[in-house]
Each structure stands twice: as structure tokens, then as C-alpha cells.
TORPA-508751 format. One record per residue (C-alpha): x, y, z. Coordinates in steps of 0.05 Angstrom, whole numbers, m for minus. Layout:
% residues N
    east   north      up
       X       Y       Z
...
% end
This chain:
% residues 989
    east   north      up
    m447     555     389
    m425     513     449
    m353     490     461
    m327     545     415
    m263     552     457
    m249     477     453
    m258     478     377
    m211     537     368
    m158     508     414
    m162     440     380
    m156     472     311
     m94     512     332
     m61     450     360
     m79     410     297
     m50     466     254
      16     463     292
      20     387     287
       6     391     212
      59     445     202
     110     404     240
     100     340     200
      93     375     133
     158     412     145
     197     347     135
     169     340      65
     190     411      47
     260     397      74
     269     333      34
     242     365     m30
     292     422     m20
     350     374     m16
     324     335     m76
     326     400    m116
     397     413     m92
     417     343    m112
     387     354    m181
     425     419    m191
     490     388    m167
     483     326    m210
     461     365    m272
     520     413    m268
     570     356    m258
     541     313    m314
     537     370    m365
     609     391    m349
     639     322    m355
     596     286    m408
     618     332    m465
     554     322    m504
     549     246    m495
     476     237    m473
     484     166    m448
     545     185    m407
     509     247    m382
     450     205    m357
     497     156    m323
     538     212    m289
     474     247    m268
     445     185    m234
     511     171    m198
     522     242    m174
     449     250    m154
     453     188    m110
     522     207     m84
     498     276     m62
     437     249     m24
     478     192       7
     531     241      31
     478     285      62
     434     229      91
     466     229     160
     476     305     165
     430     343     212
     391     389     166
     327     410     203
     310     441     271
     384     441     291
     378     508     327
     451     522     309
     481     461     344
     507     393     321
     472     354     376
     400     372     360
     354     366     301
     337     315     248
     383     283     196
     362     281     123
     350     207     131
     304     219     191
     268     273     151
     258     222      95
     225     175     145
     175     229     165
     159     258      96
      97     242      56
     120     182      17
     101     167     m54
      71     100     m72
      93      53    m127
      47      84    m179
      78     153    m168
     150     137    m152
     159      72    m188
     183       8    m154
     162     m63    m139
     105     m95    m101
     103    m170     m88
      63    m220     m48
     106    m279     m26
      78    m345      m1
     112    m391      49
     118    m463      23
      62    m491      67
      70    m560      36
     142    m563      60
     120    m543     130
      68    m598     134
     116    m649     104
     166    m633     159
     113    m644     212
      80    m707     185
      98    m781     176
     138    m785     110
     122    m859     104
      47    m849     105
      22    m857      33
     m46    m824      47
     m11    m763      76
      35    m756      16
     m23    m764     m33
     m64    m711       2
      m4    m663       2
       5    m674     m73
     m69    m661     m88
     m71    m600     m43
      m9    m570     m76
     m40    m581    m145
    m105    m546    m125
     m69    m488     m91
     m25    m478    m152
     m86    m474    m198
    m119    m423    m153
    m163    m427     m91
    m193    m377     m43
    m180    m426      14
    m115    m429      53
     m69    m488      44
     m84    m525     109
    m159    m524      94
    m147    m553      25
    m100    m607      53
    m148    m627     109
    m206    m633      59
    m165    m677      13
    m141    m721      70
    m211    m729     101
    m243    m745      33
    m197    m805      25
    m188    m827      97
    m247    m804     139
    m251    m762     201
    m204    m761     262
    m145    m795     226
     m98    m735     224
     m69    m748     294
     m39    m814     269
       1    m774     218
      25    m716     261
      27    m742     333
      99    m766     329
     132    m700     311
      80    m657     347
      77    m701     408
      79    m641     455
      15    m613     423
     m22    m674     395
     m37    m743     421
     m47    m805     378
    m123    m805     391
    m137    m731     388
    m194    m704     345
    m179    m670     278
    m197    m600     305
    m140    m603     355
     m91    m626     302
    m113    m572     253
    m104    m519     308
     m33    m545     321
     m17    m544     246
     m42    m472     240
       1    m452     300
      62    m483     268
      49    m451     200
      39    m384     233
     105    m392     270
     141    m407     204
     107    m347     171
     129    m303     229
     200    m330     220
     198    m314     145
     170    m245     160
     228    m229     207
     279    m254     156
     249    m215      99
     243    m151     140
     316    m156     160
     338    m168      89
     298    m109      63
     328     m64     117
     397     m83      91
     375     m70      19
     367       4      36
     297      17      10
     266      83      32
     199      73      66
     186      m1      50
     118     m31      69
     119    m102      95
      56    m133     124
      24    m200     137
     m41    m215     101
     m95    m230     152
    m135    m277     109
     m76    m323      91
     m25    m337     146
      26    m361      95
      27    m297      53
      67    m233      62
      59    m168      22
     120    m126       8
     122     m58     m26
     189     m28     m46
     184      43     m75
     241      66    m119
     269      m3    m134
     304      m6    m201
     333     m77    m197
     274    m126    m194
     317    m187    m210
     361    m172    m150
     299    m164    m106
     270    m231    m130
     335    m266    m110
     337    m229     m44
     266    m248     m25
     267    m321     m48
     336    m340     m23
     347    m383      39
     366    m349     104
     416    m372     157
     425    m348     228
     492    m373     254
     534    m369     317
     609    m362     302
     670    m368     346
     717    m308     339
     791    m292     339
     820    m240     386
     855    m183     351
     923    m200     381
     919    m270     350
     913    m244     279
     961    m185     281
    1010    m223     238
     958    m235     184
     937    m162     185
    1010    m142     176
    1016    m191     118
     953    m162      85
     981     m92      94
    1048    m110      64
    1019    m149       5
     970     m92     m12
    1027     m41      m8
    1069     m83     m55
    1011     m88    m105
    1002     m13    m104
    1076      m2    m115
    1075     m51    m174
    1015     m13    m203
    1053      53    m198
    1111      22    m236
    1064      m3    m289
    1032      65    m296
    1099     101    m306
    1138      49    m346
    1124      23    m416
    1107     m50    m406
    1098     m93    m468
    1063    m149    m433
     989    m129    m438
     968    m186    m394
    1012    m160    m337
     981     m91    m345
     912    m120    m341
     931    m160    m278
     953    m100    m237
     915     m45    m272
     850     m49    m232
     864     m68    m160
     800     m41    m128
     839      m5     m73
     885      56     m69
     919      48      m2
     948      m9      40
     901     m51      83
     913     m20     151
     907      51     125
     833      40     109
     817      36     184
     792      98     221
     809      66     287
     836       0     313
     795     m52     349
     798    m100     407
     772    m169     421
     737    m196     359
     736    m127     326
     791    m116     274
     775     m42     268
     726      10     242
     724      30     169
     689      87     133
     632      60      91
     664      87      28
     726      44      42
     691     m22      55
     694     m42     m19
     770     m31     m18
     778     m74      44
     736    m129      12
     779    m125     m51
     843    m134     m10
     814    m193      29
     792    m227     m35
     857    m215     m72
     903    m240     m16
     864    m298      14
     928    m338      18
     955    m287      69
     911    m314     125
     886    m384     146
     821    m414     117
     787    m414     185
     794    m338     191
     732    m305     162
     719    m230     161
     649    m202     167
     620    m132     171
     574    m108     226
     502     m97     206
     494     m28     237
     541      32     234
     576      54     297
     563     129     292
     500     172     287
     518     192     216
     521     118     196
     589     124     162
     632      79     207
     626       3     197
     658     m49     242
     699    m108     215
     698    m172     256
     746    m232     255
     707    m298     257
     737    m366     270
     712    m426     231
     694    m488     270
     701    m562     253
     724    m594     188
     683    m546     145
     711    m485     181
     640    m459     188
     595    m433     244
     598    m465     312
     521    m471     315
     463    m459     268
     406    m413     287
     351    m465     281
     365    m487     352
     335    m422     379
     265    m433     405
     249    m363     429
     279    m294     441
     253    m233     478
     278    m162     487
     265    m131     555
     293     m83     606
     343    m112     654
     320    m127     724
     382     m92     750
     371     m25     717
     343      13     658
     389     m21     607
     360     m68     554
     378    m140     544
     356    m199     501
     341    m267     529
     347    m329     486
     323    m401     496
     351    m461     456
     323    m531     444
     354    m593     475
     404    m604     419
     425    m531     420
     429    m530     496
     482    m585     498
     523    m556     442
     517    m485     470
     543    m508     538
     604    m539     504
     618    m477     461
     610    m426     517
     652    m468     564
     709    m470     513
     702    m397     492
     699    m365     561
     727    m295     557
     718    m292     481
     662    m264     438
     610    m305     401
     586    m270     338
     512    m273     320
     510    m272     244
     450    m268     197
     458    m270     121
     533    m256     129
     527    m194     174
     545    m191     248
     488    m164     289
     521    m172     356
     584    m203     385
     572    m211     461
     628    m234     506
     621    m302     541
     626    m290     616
     616    m362     637
     594    m430     613
     519    m428     597
     479    m489     615
     404    m501     609
     400    m465     542
     377    m399     572
     422    m339     555
     420    m265     569
     454    m220     518
     472    m152     546
     505     m91     517
     495     m17     505
     428     m31     471
     375      20     455
     304      m8     456
     306     m10     380
     373     m47     380
     346     m98     429
     282    m109     387
     324    m117     324
     367    m170     357
     305    m205     382
     279    m209     311
     345    m234     285
     348    m290     337
     275    m308     321
     294    m315     248
     336    m376     258
     341    m413     192
     285    m398     144
     242    m458     161
     209    m461      92
     223    m431      25
     182    m373      m1
     161    m358     m73
     129    m298    m106
      55    m308    m123
      41    m236    m145
      87    m184    m173
      78    m112    m196
     133     m69    m225
     124       5    m243
     179      42    m280
     201     110    m253
     183     146    m318
     112     121    m312
     112     145    m240
     131     215    m262
      75     216    m313
      26     193    m259
      49     250    m213
      39     301    m269
     m29     274    m287
     m51     271    m214
     m28     342    m199
     m60     371    m262
    m127     337    m249
    m125     356    m176
    m111     430    m189
    m164     435    m244
    m216     400    m200
    m200     447    m142
    m207     509    m187
    m273     484    m216
    m301     469    m147
    m283     539    m122
    m312     572    m183
    m376     532    m179
    m387     552    m106
    m377     626    m122
    m423     624    m182
    m480     590    m144
    m476     622     m75
    m441     688     m85
    m370     715     m78
    m365     722      m2
    m400     655      16
    m359     623     m39
    m295     654     m13
    m309     628      58
    m326     559      32
    m264     558     m12
    m219     580      45
    m249     523      87
    m234     478      28
    m160     498      29
    m157     490     105
    m189     422      97
    m135     404      45
     m80     428      92
    m108     387     151
    m116     325     108
     m45     326      80
     m17     344     148
     m52     286     183
     m29     239     127
      42     262     140
      34     252     215
      10     181     204
      67     166     157
      19     151     101
      41     139      29
       8     180     m26
     m16     140     m86
     m55     160    m148
    m119     129    m118
     m99     167     m55
    m101     233     m95
    m169     211    m120
    m191     200     m48
    m165     269     m30
    m205     302     m87
    m267     262     m70
    m261     284       3
    m259     356     m22
    m322     343     m63
    m355     318       1
    m332     381      36
    m368     421     m19
    m430     378      m7
    m429     400      65
    m426     473      44
    m483     462      m5
    m526     432      49
    m512     490      96
    m522     544      44
    m585     513      15
    m615     507      84
    m595     579     100
    m630     602      37
    m694     567      59
    m690     602     127
    m681     669      92
    m742     656      48
    m781     641     112
    m769     714     132
    m712     706     182
    m655     756     186
    m586     734     161
    m556     719     230
    m614     675     252
    m618     642     183
    m544     624     184
    m548     595     254
    m611     555     237
    m580     534     171
    m521     503     206
    m565     472     260
    m615     440     212
    m561     416     163
    m520     383     217
    m556     315     219
    m554     307     143
    m480     326     141
    m463     279     198
    m501     220     167
    m470     232      98
    m400     235     126
    m411     175     172
    m436     132     115
    m374     148      74
    m329     132     133
    m363      64     141
    m352      46      68
    m280      72      71
    m266      28     132
    m293     m32      94
    m248     m14      36
    m188      m7      81
    m201     m75     112
    m214    m115      48
    m171     m76      m1
     m96     m80     m11
     m42     m30     m30
     m67      31     m68
    m140      17     m49
    m122      21      24
     m87      87       8
    m151     113     m24
    m193      92      36
    m144     122      87
    m141     188      51
    m217     190      44
    m228     177     118
    m179     232     139
    m208     280      88
    m279     268     113
    m259     280     186
    m222     344     165
    m283     365     125
    m328     358     185
    m282     401     228
    m275     457     177
    m345     460     149
    m388     446     210
    m348     483     263
    m295     531     236
    m337     565     183
    m394     572     232
    m348     605     283
    m324     653     230
    m395     670     206
    m419     682     277
    m359     726     292
    m369     769     229
    m444     774     239
    m434     796     311
    m388     851     285
    m443     875     238
    m415     845     173
    m449     799     122
    m518     824     143
    m541     831      71
    m517     764      45
    m571     725       6
    m528     664     m11
    m552     670     m83
    m528     700    m149
    m564     722    m212
    m552     652    m239
    m580     614    m180
    m631     661    m150
    m692     628    m181
    m662     560    m193
    m701     502    m161
    m744     550    m121
    m817     531    m106
    m817     473    m155
    m881     431    m156
    m859     367    m191
    m901     305    m177
    m844     257    m170
    m885     200    m141
    m932     206    m201
    m875     183    m245
    m864     119    m206
    m894      71    m257
    m854     100    m315
    m791      98    m273
    m803      25    m253
    m810       7    m327
    m746      45    m345
    m706      13    m289
    m733     m56    m307
    m711     m48    m379
    m640     m29    m358
    m637     m86    m308
    m662    m138    m359
    m612    m111    m410
    m557    m116    m358
    m574    m187    m339
    m575    m206    m413
    m508    m172    m424
    m478    m211    m365
    m497    m276    m399
    m476    m254    m469
    m417    m206    m458
    m398    m223    m387
    m350    m176    m352
    m281    m154    m372
    m243    m187    m315
    m178    m151    m297
    m115    m188    m279
    m131    m178    m205
    m189    m227    m212
    m168    m273    m269
     m94    m282    m255
     m42    m270    m308
      16    m227    m329
       8    m154    m349
      59    m112    m387
      54     m38    m401
      94     m28    m465
     113      38    m498
     137      37    m570
     177      89    m608
     117     106    m652
      42      97    m653
      19      25    m662
     m47     m10    m673
     m67     m52    m613
    m107    m102    m655
     m47    m113    m701
      m2    m127    m642
     m53    m176    m613
     m57    m214    m679
      19    m220    m681
      25    m245    m609
     m33    m295    m605
       2    m350    m646
      64    m346    m601
      28    m367    m538
       1    m436    m555
     m73    m422    m546
     m67    m382    m481
    m106    m317    m475
     m71    m255    m501
    m105    m187    m496
     m76    m121    m522
    m108     m55    m503
     m89      17    m517
     m65      54    m455
     m43     123    m432
     m71     192    m446
     m85     173    m518
    m125     112    m501
    m187     141    m532
    m154     127    m599
    m145      59    m632
     m72      76    m646
     m23      99    m592
      49      88    m575
      31      55    m508
      m7     m11    m501
     m22     m60    m445
      m8    m134    m461
     m42    m185    m416
     m34    m261    m419
     m48    m321    m375
       7    m363    m407
      36    m412    m355
       8    m369    m299
      14    m428    m251
      89    m425    m258
     120    m367    m219
     192    m376    m242
     242    m329    m274
     249    m379    m331
     176    m371    m351
     182    m295    m346
     243    m297    m391
     206    m344    m439
     146    m297    m445
     190    m237    m458
     229    m277    m510
     164    m295    m546
     142    m223    m547
     210    m200    m572
     210    m252    m628
     139    m238    m652
     143    m162    m648
     212    m158    m679
     190    m201    m738
     130    m156    m748
     172     m93    m746
     145     m64    m680
     213     m72    m645
     278     m47    m676
     334     m96    m692
     382    m104    m634
     330     m87    m582
     286    m131    m538
     218    m122    m506
     255    m103    m442
     274     m37    m475
     200     m20    m483
     167     m47    m420
     147       9    m372
     117     m35    m318
      97    m107    m307
      52    m145    m260
      39    m218    m244
     m21    m244    m204
     m25    m318    m188
     m92    m352    m195
     m98    m366    m120
     m88    m291    m105
    m140    m275    m158
    m191    m321    m125
    m178    m290     m57
    m189    m220     m85
    m255    m240    m118
    m281    m269     m54
    m259    m209     m13
    m290    m161     m64
    m358    m197     m62
    m359    m198      14
    m339    m124      17
    m395    m101     m29
    m448    m142       9
    m424    m118      76
    m425     m45      52
    m496     m50      26
    m521     m82      91
    m482     m32     134
    m515      26      98
    m585      m2     110
    m569     m16     183
    m541      54     192
    m604      87     164
    m646      42     208
    m605      63     269
    m609     137     251
    m682     142     229
    m714      86     269
    m761      70     212
    m761       7     170
    m789      46     110
    m725      87     104
    m680      27     117
    m715     m17      65
    m714      40      14
    m639      49      26
    m623     m25      22
    m658     m35     m45
    m633      31     m74
    m561      20     m54
    m563     m52     m81
    m594     m22    m144
    m536      28    m150
    m483     m26    m143
    m517     m74    m191
    m530     m19    m243
    m457       2    m244
    m437     m71    m256
    m490     m80    m310
    m468     m16    m346
    m396     m41    m346
    m419    m105    m378
    m460     m66    m430
    m406     m14    m446
    m337     m46    m439
    m335     m67    m513
    m359       1    m536
    m320      52    m495
    m252      73    m521
    m215      57    m456
    m205      m4    m412
    m264     m21    m367
    m236     m77    m325
    m268    m109    m264
    m211    m105    m214
    m196     m81    m144
    m202      m8    m166
    m271     m22    m195
    m294     m53    m130
    m267       8     m93
    m308      52    m140
    m371      11    m127
    m361      17     m52
    m349      92     m59
    m413      98     m98
    m451      59     m45
    m426     107       9
    m436     169     m33
    m506     153     m55
    m528     152      17
    m516     228      20
    m576     247     m23
    m620     194      10
    m603     221      79
    m620     292      58
    m687     271      29
    m705     224      86
    m685     277     137
    m732     327     105
    m789     275     102
    m780     261     176
    m779     336     192
    m843     351     153
    m878     289     182
    m861     314     252
    m887     383     236
    m951     359     200
    m965     288     226
   m1035     286     195
   m1015     308     125
   m1023     259      68
    m958     219      60
    m956     231     m16
    m959     306      m7
    m906     302      48
    m857     263       5
    m868     305     m57
    m856     368     m17
    m793     338      13
    m767     319     m56
    m782     388     m85
    m753     427     m26
    m688     386     m28
    m681     386    m104
    m631     443    m104
    m587     408     m54
    m593     341     m89
    m572     369    m157
    m519     418    m131
    m483     365     m90
    m484     316    m148
    m462     367    m200
    m404     392    m158
    m379     321    m146
    m388     301    m219
    m347     362    m240
    m290     338    m196
    m294     265    m217
    m298     285    m291
    m233     325    m284
    m198     264    m256
    m229     219    m309
    m206     265    m365
    m136     282    m340
    m119     234    m283
     m84     182    m325
    m101     114    m353
     m89      76    m288
    m150     108    m255
    m194     123    m315
    m238      62    m307
    m240      75    m232
    m264     147    m240
    m313     129    m295
    m347      79    m248
    m352     133    m194
    m380     183    m246
    m436     138    m270
    m447     115    m199
    m461     188    m177
    m512     195    m234
    m545     129    m215
    m542     146    m141
    m577     213    m152
    m629     179    m195
    m642     124    m144
    m648     173     m86
    m707     207    m120
    m738     150    m160
    m720      85    m123
    m707      96     m49
    m761     148     m37
    m818     111     m75
    m802      47     m37
    m805      85      29
    m870     117       4
    m899      48     m11
    m882      23      59
    m912      85      91
    m976      76      51
    m980       3      71
    m970      21     144
   m1022      76     138
   m1074      28     108
   m1058     m22     163
   m1070      31     217
   m1135      52     183
   m1159     m20     183
   m1141     m28     256
   m1180      36     273
   m1241      11     236
   m1237     m55     273
   m1231     m18     340
   m1294      22     324
% end
């Protein structure tokens, strides 16, 4: 084997990288366990048997322990305090858990594009206002087009072409002239909307950073400039998050007080707080009959005078530095004694901590300006900001440019405040308070300080935020409770372990103990590499991600099957073991490469068109496939060659008593069955088409829009009975109730999924509250909910998908499937250079996708679990498309090989021989993968049951189509080409 040294060196380096990044996960899990032990001991000791109090104490102490340790260096410290990683840094590098495993909240927010266009256009233009109203109405109902496209179409339909410039040229005079064409105006509008979306993105990212979410995911959606996706694992306060995301943002520039100017006020606050504490002590030690007086001083919110809360004093605009645990006490004093300082004196905390352990927070003294005693300047005057290294050294600085209005006001402010600090404040927190060295004219400013590159970039983003230029609202929402996440983890782990054990056992039973042991060791190394690379990339593990991991392992087994089956053929040809193994690897390489490449192509398409968990599935699958190629094609071969050179493994037959005569020298006339198979396929296809017209498809909330609630009752309930109770409450809107969870094969279970499209166009908290109130009323009256409780006590997770998002997903899904099918055909054409193979692949792969869809239409009313057409289903179809290529590649590769060896042989004999000689590989690869998928289907949890069922039937259909659809089509093309050549030869004679 060539490049053996490179492969070994690369594998060692990859192992070290994986160990390094996986170590952070082990460290964080260790501290999680310590936190659990600490919190459990404390709660049990202090709750005295009160379960509710014990749960409350546990949660508080668990959080307290991890918070107290978050800034401590806990890994790779090498015995010093100046090296190593803090627990917080380890958390950032661990393998994160997605929403479905950890619980949390996922939302898609949409910038108010109508407000953006209204601010840019002529408010007196009636045609403009009418088009805006109509566009907003269509967008609210649901559209797969972006808002500007809808608006332009509405405007053009009523007013004709090239009239947009008259509406927008006044306010966009720098970009658009009064006579410009529509294309130029539309381009300018898209640029402005993108700018507003970028502004909103910066504001939301800053807010979420302040919220303290571990490993949030915030990204812009490529297909809609006005939409932003946000995933917040571990969130337990969705109402607070909604308010946080949908609130307005303000960047402000404040004048400041110098510390020496407010010393008197600080002394007054200290004295007043000391007196209040003394009065409380008197109240605690003296019998006071006036209960109101006791209530007044009994809960001050602080335990020491104002000045004693400060770790160190300040200077300039800084009052001092306070430990983070004392900030609440300082706030309590400032609120309680507001009359001790003037109304233009405002106190604000710094956004970032001052120390590496993030425990010391700075308090600033701001000075209100004007009659309203507010900021000196609002942030909407900032045009641009950029972080860069200073021209005078390696330090970082941030440059800022203001508009004409801001430039004049900024010159006045900086002229008056020379020698003082100007505080840059966003959402009430001070991000920086640079000192004014001189009056700044021209609107261009440089902000310098002891910035790290990250600090400078953060300040750049803050300055870019300005005021939020348009409101945002939530168009899709998904909430998963933490208990549901724990169940998903358990289900995922159990299904994964069982699938792994079955795979390993299967390999040993079919190919023998030693070959099975080597393949299984490669499987474990593959698993280690995959998880290690995921950790290095900072990937988040989801339940579909676990499915992708298991499917990648199944593909790794496929590679072993191809190698071992080919090796067996070489042994039957009379070669010794060493030569047979080498030739087995060499001849199986092209089929393994093509199979893996086709899966990577479909996974890339999935990653591009999918969102959230589907992207996690695709990412895991890609990494697993690459790791599989390294371990099975290279590492196992190096090991075999080494052992064979040492004289070991010389008597290996790669068979067992079970498999020795299995699929050996079969003489099945597959092509002779073509007519019967065509009739069978035609019947299924006709039935499927009929079912689509009669039954349709069970559209999931992803594609229909609506609200989804996973509800768990105290006892088993009948889903049909709940549906009958709820339907009258929702005024004719669709209400669907399905059983859910591990018991979903039964008509009665304690867990159900309630879906409704009631008022789906309205994305307000009021509608959400109304729906929950209706469910509470109906289910309480019917006895499903206990008196005194509400539906909120039973809801495990909830989801809302707006109709416009649903339309976008349907369009993306359709495009993704079509692209995948075409890509597979083009890949086969590229690899085999023969239209017969490409045409066979195109029709067979399309057949596989369509058959899965048809079977879902035929079976969704019969099967005892939900069979929804949603994003996960599309992911399954694409996986099937990629997987079904494996068998086709193996068969086509053998056909090509035999044709090259015997070019004059009859094409029918060639193809039949190829099908018979690859039958063992075809069935073994399919059976091993079906075993894995069946484990996940059975034990992997309700959330991926439909997904794995689609993959399962897709594998069966893909195997069938490889033998009975793709190959006969290629055979028909070859025969046609052969007859054409014969005719040409006759003509030539």
C-alpha cells in the first residue's frame, strides 16, 4: 500500500486532536456530576421531606455550584493559576446538546419589512400605501416569496413598470434617481432591508449574550434576508425570551459625572443604607406592634451599607467595582434611596466583567442631558463602525462615522465634555466609556483603549446596532421541556448501543470472529473519530444527529461487507489469503468511494436546504462517512497487511458455518423477471397515485403551519376522545390529536400531540394564551385535567410555525429532492461514462423517492404512529436517495468489470452474472443497515419514529430498485445500443 507512512501519521495526529477536544466534554460532565451531588446533599438535608422545597433547593444549589465554578481554571492548569481552561471555556468547547436533548427554545424572527419600506417611501402616495397593505396581507397568510418581491408585484400590477423610482427617489436620493428603472430601485431596497436585518442581528446577538445562554445558535437565513433563526438550549423562561427578542433596542451616548462630583451623594447613600440596617436590627430584636412598620424594614434587599459593597474605588466616570453577587444589593439601595441623589444622575453597570473570573462588575455614573435628563445622543446617527488595529502599534481601536445630524451634535458634545468620558450604552449596559481628548468634528471618531480583538469586534457590533430600525416578531417557535429532553437522551443512547451491538454481532456471525473483531474495532475507532471531529467543530448533538451517527456506522459496515465479499471471491478464485485480501481492498475501493461520495452529496444538499436538527443530521453523517473511509479503506488494510506479513491470519476464510454457502454460485435469471416486476411496480405506483388523490398526505406542522403541543396527562387517555372534546372549542379550525411517545402504538397513552391552525396568522402572546385557555376549559370540563390546574401544567413542549415559513419549507424540500435525484444521475454519469447507467440511476432513484411518498400516503391512516410529511421526512427521502446509490454502484461496477473482461459476451448473460455475483453484498449491506435503522425505529423515541420508518422502507425499496429497476433499464439501453451497432455494421457491409 502506497503512502502508508502518511496515513499512519495523519491518523495519530487526528487521534490527538480528537482526544484534546473530547477531554473538555469529560471535564464538564465531571463537574455536572459534582454539582448534582452537592445540590442533592444540600436539598435533602434542608428540605426535611418537603418534595417541592427539595426540588427548589436542588435547582438553586445546582446552578449556584456551577456558577461559582464557571470562572475557575479546571483543566490543563499544569499546577499554576495562569494556565489552563476555566469551566466556562470548557463548556464552550464541549459537545453541546441540541434542543431535543437538552430542552430549550428555537425561534425564527422576522424583521418588519413593511415598516422598513414605509420609512423609505413617500407616505402620501396612495398607490404605495395600497401595495404595502396588500403585500402585508399576503405575507401574513403565507408565501414562499420574500416581502420585497410581493410588494413589487402588487405595485407593478396596479401601476405598471418603472414607477417605483417616483416613490423612493426622495429618501433614497443617494442611490436612486427619479427616472431610474425598477431593477435599480429594487436593488436599493434589498440593500436597505439587508442593512436593517444586519442591525437587528447585531442587537439580538448582543441581547442573547447578556441573557447568559450556553452555546446559543444565531444565524441569518439565506433565502429570506428579513429572517433570523435563534436556538437557545436550556431556556426555561420562554415568556422572558419572547419579550427579550421582540423588544425595541436603543444605543445611546451619555454624558458622565466625575467621581469627585458625586462623592456627597455616595456618602448620603452610605449613611441612609446604614441607618436602614440599624433600624432593621432594632426591629428584629424589639417587639414592635405595628406590623406595617415591620413589613417596611423587614426585607431591605441588602445587608451592608452602600460603600461597603465595593471591592475597589473608581475614578473618572467609574464609581467603583462590585462583586457580581453584590450587584443586586447595590441596585436595591439605589432604588430605595433615589431621593438621595439628583434626577440627572443615573447609575449603569458595565456589560463585561473586569477580571478573568468574571466576578467584578463596574458601576458607572451617567449624567442626564436636556429637559428629559436622558442620553446626549441616540445611536441611530451612527452610519458605520469598524474594528481594526491601530496604525501606531499593535493595539486595537474602533472607528465610528456619524451622519450629518449626528456630526453637528457630536462636535458640540465633545467640545463641551473635553476631558470627560462619554458612555456608550446599549439596552442599559455600558459597553465602553472612552475619554474625550478633544472636540471631534467631521463625525469621524476613533475609540481607543486596552481592547482585545474580541472586545473591539464587540464594540463594533454595538455601534452598528444603533436603534433597532424596525421591529421584529416571532414567526416560528419551538419549545422543548427538559424532561422530554432527558427521555430523548435515554432513548437515543439505548437505540444507539443496541444498534452497535447488533452490527458487531452480525459481522462476526457472517464473516468470522477475527475479521468481525477487526471490523468492529474499526467501527469503534470510526465512532471515536466522528465524535472527536464533531467536538472540534463545536457541533451540537441532536436526536437526528445520533441517527446520522448510527447511519454512518451502518455505512462503515457496508464498506467492510464490500471488502470481505470481494476477498471471498478472490479466495474462491484460488488466491492465497494475503493476495486475496490485497485484491479485495483494491477491487472494492471504487464501489466504496462511489457509495460514500453519493451519501456525502445528499448530506451536503440536506445541510444546505435543511434547518436546525436536519443540519445536525447532515453534518454528523458527512463527518461519519469521512471517518468511515479513513478507518475501513486505509487503517484496517494497514493492519491486515502487517499481520499477514508476520505470518498471521493465513488461514482466514472470511466465512462461518452460517454464511459459507450463502449466496454462492447462484444462477437466478433476474432479467427474466422484468415483465412481472414492471407489472408489480406499476400496480404500486397506480395505487399510490390514487391514494394521493383520495387520502392525500399527512402534512406536518412544518409544511402546513400551525401550533403543536406535546401534552402528558397523569393517566392514560384516548386521543380520539380528546379530539372530540377540543374540536367545538376552536370555531371550525383544524384540530388533530395523535398519540405520542413510546406507547404510541396503542390508541391510549398518557402522552398526546395536539395540533391546530387556529388563528395561525396571529403570532401574539394573546392568541397563545387564548388557545391554552380553550384547551384548559374543554379538558377540565371533560375530566382530563384536574381542578385547579391548567394545560400549562401538562404541556411538555410547544411549537408554532407561521404559514409563510411553512411555504418556504415546502419549496425548499421540493427543490432539495429534485436536486438530489439529478445529482445522483450526474455523478453516476461522471463515474461510469455511460448513459445506460446514468439513465437507470435517474429513473430508479426517482422511483425510490416517489415510492416512499406513495407508501406514506397509503399507510398513514393505518399505522399506529404518526407518519407526517415534514422536514424530517424530506431528510429521510434524501438519505434514501443517497443510500440507494450504494447497491447500484456495486452492481454497475461489476457489470463494467465483466464487460471489460469479456467484451463480446451477450449483455444479458453479463448483467445476470453481475447481479448473481453481487447478490451477497447487496443483501448483506441492506440487512446490516436495516438492523440498525429498525433498532432506532423501535427504541429511538417518537420524535424520530416516522423519520426512521421512512429510511427503513426506503432501504427495502432501494435494494429492490437496484436489482429490478436500475439494472433492467441499463440492460434495455445496452440492448438498444447493441442493435443499433449491429444495424450500422450491416449497412457498412
